[in-house]
C-alpha positions, 0 to 999 in steps of 0.5 A: 499499500502506498503512503502519500503525506498530505500537508494542509490535510484539514484545509478546504482541499486537503480534507478532500484530498485525504478522502480521495486517497482514502477511497483509493486505499492509500495509507495517509499521513496527515499534517495537522497543526498544533492546537487544531483540536477539531483537525486532530478529531477529523480523522479518528474514525480512519486507522489508515490515517495517521495524524502528525502534529506539526507545521511545514515550517518545523525544523527540517530534521523533525519533518524528515522523521515524519516523512520516513517511508513516504512515496509522495508528499502532496502539499494543499496549504494556502496562505502568504509569502512564508507559507508558499515559499518559506514553508514548502521549500522547508517541506521540500528539504525534509522530504530530500533528506527523508528520501521521498522521491516525488511531491505535489506542490501547492500550485493549483491555479492558472498557467503560472508558466504563462503568467509574468511577475507582477500580474498576480500577488499569489501567482507570484509566490507560487512561481517563486517557490517553483523556481527555488525547488528546481534541481531537487532530487524530489521530482515535482508534479504541480496540478494546475486546474484554473480557478475554483467554481466555489470561489468565482461566485462568492461575493468578494470575487464580485462576478455574481450578486445573488441578491441583486440578480446581476452577473458582472464581467470585464472584457468582451466576454468571449474569451474561454476560462478554466474552471474546476471544483474543489472535489474534482481537484482532490480527485485529480490530485489523488490520481497524480499522487499514484501516477509515477509517470507524472514525476517531473511534469506539469499536470493541467486538468479542468472541469469546465471551459466556458467563456464569461457569457457561456458561464453566465448561461450555466449559472442561470440554468444550473441556479434556476435564477435570472441574473442580469449581465453587466459588462464592466469595462474592457480588459485595459480599463481592468488592468488600470483599475488594478493599478490604481487600487495598488497605487492607493495602498488597497488591501491585497483582497480589494485587488487580488480577485481583479488580478485573477479576473484579468489573467482569465479574461485576457486568456493569459492564464489560459491552460493548454494543453489539457491532461484530462484524458490521462485520467479518464477515472475522474468525471469532472463536474460541469459548471451547470451541474455545480451551480444546480447543486450549490444553489439547490 
């Protein structure tokens, strides 16, 4: 039986990754941060999930002991520069010391390799971590999934206002964008963790590819609600708004959703080629079906 170490095991994605691995009869070693009593109890029911209390920023020797006998490390962490760069590189050093052959870093996002620095603050952290890990004896397999459907319709993203009944978009609405759910991302991650042929390459998988106009229709059809479309401006005007907010010293969360939006509606962050065919056992959820379930 394979053993997979999951960092961020109690997070929104990490918990689903653990569940997906267990459905494949994989032994899981779950990293749970100290003081997370709920996280410690989360896996009590499953003897095949071994909980290791610690942090990815713990001393390398301590983490390396937790990684002994592990076949693959999966990082599902989320946070700031300290987490994405310092923490993940520390985890990688521990994996090297323990002789772990492969890892899946936390890069679940747009086409990082096609986006320039300065386009997106969190993408920059992920890119720097990826560059710093090159040359490691631990083969890296980033999994890129586009944007999460669960996120793009949340209020802070400002694409949809369910109460006002509006759908807002930038650009002409005709650029295809990549969308996936957390559950499908976890399934692909489990498949990749058990796929030795994925070592050293990037896996690009998406649940649905729709233009903004098509996404609008999928939201309406799935939710059964009418959403009035509103075109907010061109992609150049979107870029200008991002720069205005940054110059004004706005909070990261005031402009980060706009940075993701710009990368998507310009096509700069579009994933290509896709690797869905490599994992036929994963049947991804369409955007329409997702909104049918989410809004029922």
